[in-house]
C-alpha positions in Angstrom: -57.8 46.9 126.7 -54.9 49.0 125.7 -52.9 48.3 128.9 -53.5 44.5 128.4 -52.3 44.6 124.8 -49.2 46.6 125.9 -48.5 44.0 128.6 -49.0 41.1 126.2 -46.8 42.8 123.6 -44.1 43.3 126.2 -44.2 39.6 127.3 -44.2 38.4 123.7 -41.4 40.7 122.8 -39.2 39.2 125.5 -40.2 35.7 124.4 -39.5 36.3 120.7 -36.2 37.9 121.6 -35.3 34.7 123.5 -36.5 32.5 120.6 -34.5 34.6 118.1 -31.3 33.9 120.0 -31.9 30.4 121.3 -33.5 28.6 118.3 -30.6 28.7 115.9 -27.9 28.0 118.4 -29.6 25.5 120.7 -32.4 23.8 118.8 -30.4 23.8 115.6 -28.0 21.2 117.1 -30.8 18.6 116.9 -30.9 19.0 113.1 -27.4 20.1 112.1 -23.9 18.8 112.7 -22.3 19.7 116.0 -19.2 21.2 114.3 -21.3 24.1 113.0 -21.8 25.5 116.5 -19.5 27.2 118.9 -18.3 24.9 121.7 -20.1 27.0 124.4 -23.5 26.2 122.8 -22.6 22.5 122.4 -21.5 22.4 126.1 -24.7 24.2 127.1 -26.8 21.6 125.2 -25.0 18.7 126.8 -25.5 20.2 130.3 -29.2 20.8 129.6 -29.7 17.3 128.3 -28.1 15.8 131.4 -29.6 18.2 133.9 -33.2 17.9 132.7 -33.0 14.4 131.2 -34.4 15.6 127.8 -34.4 12.3 126.0 -35.9 13.9 122.8 -32.8 16.2 122.5 -30.4 13.3 123.2 -32.1 10.6 121.2 -33.4 12.8 118.3 -36.4 10.8 117.2 -37.5 11.6 113.6 -40.7 13.4 114.5 -38.7 15.7 116.9 -36.1 16.5 114.3 -38.9 17.3 111.8 -40.4 19.7 114.3 -36.9 21.3 114.8 -36.7 21.8 111.0 -40.1 23.4 111.1 -38.9 25.7 113.8 -35.7 26.6 112.1 -37.2 27.2 108.6 -40.6 28.6 109.5 -41.1 29.5 113.2 -37.7 31.1 113.8 -37.8 33.5 110.9 -41.4 34.3 111.8 -40.4 35.0 115.4 -37.8 37.5 114.1 -40.4 39.1 111.9 -42.9 39.2 114.8 -40.3 40.7 117.1 -39.8 43.5 114.5 -43.5 44.0 114.2 -44.0 44.4 117.9 -41.0 46.7 118.2 -42.2 49.0 115.3 -45.9 48.7 116.0 -46.9 47.3 112.6 -50.5 46.6 112.0 -49.8 43.1 110.9 -48.5 42.0 114.3 -51.8 40.2 114.9 -51.4 38.0 111.8 -47.7 37.2 112.6 -48.6 36.3 116.2 -51.5 34.2 115.2 -49.5 32.2 112.6 -46.6 31.7 115.0 -48.8 30.8 117.9 -50.7 28.1 116.0 -47.5 26.6 114.6 -45.9 26.5 118.0 -49.0 25.2 119.8 -49.2 22.4 117.3 -45.6 21.4 117.7 -45.8 21.6 121.5 -48.9 19.4 121.6 -47.0 16.8 119.7 -43.9 17.0 121.9 -45.8 17.1 125.2 -48.1 14.2 124.1 -45.0 12.1 123.5 -43.4 13.1 126.8 -46.6 12.5 128.9 -47.6 9.4 127.0 -44.2 7.7 127.2 -44.0 8.6 130.9 -40.2 9.1 130.4 -40.3 12.9 131.1 -39.6 14.1 134.6 -41.7 16.9 136.1 -38.6 19.1 135.8 -38.4 18.5 132.1 -42.2 19.1 131.6 -41.9 22.4 133.5 -39.2 23.4 131.0 -41.5 22.8 128.0 -44.9 24.0 129.4 -43.9 27.7 129.2 -43.5 27.4 125.4 -47.1 26.0 125.3 -48.2 29.0 127.3 -46.5 31.6 125.1 -48.0 29.9 122.1 -51.4 30.5 123.6 -50.5 34.1 124.4 -49.4 34.6 120.8 -52.7 33.2 119.5 -54.6 35.4 121.9 -52.6 38.5 120.7 -53.4 37.4 117.1 -57.1 37.3 117.9 -57.3 40.7 119.5 -58.7 43.1 116.9 -56.4 45.8 115.5 -57.6 49.2 116.7 -57.0 50.7 113.2 -55.8 53.9 114.8 -52.6 55.0 113.2 -50.8 58.2 113.7 -49.4 59.9 110.7 -47.6 63.1 111.2 -47.5 65.7 108.5 -49.5 63.7 105.9 -53.1 63.9 104.9 -55.1 61.1 103.4 -55.8 61.2 99.6 -59.5 61.6 100.3 -59.1 64.6 102.4 -56.8 66.2 99.8 -59.4 65.6 97.1 -62.2 67.1 99.2 -60.2 70.3 99.6 -59.4 70.6 95.9 
């Protein structure tokens, strides 16, 4: 189980690192004015929208903009916190992963339901969104794996062991 958790943590670390960089500069353009972003990110978004035919990014329907705000104000900070938790081996990484995963899964179900239901999304566009759904499931899975409770403390004894010796 330990090797599986380490692999899962590695995959989620890469994913959260990606989200920490991309969310504010790319997704933020759907909710904030363009002049707030460097031209390279505006050009990248324009290329992506044309290349993949992402009508949600170009048309900015209200539900999509609302989900972007949810990502910017809740999921993005949580992804940075979870990235830190994974990197430092914090015991609350499970909770952070579970919360992030459920939030992202909910948003992805709404987005993918629109795309599939409207029949406006190409397979190429859907293949761009499905990995986010998959990583949300992995984050939920990581959140449900019980914490081993094994912590290594060097040079310190617990208060109960000090009391017993006294």
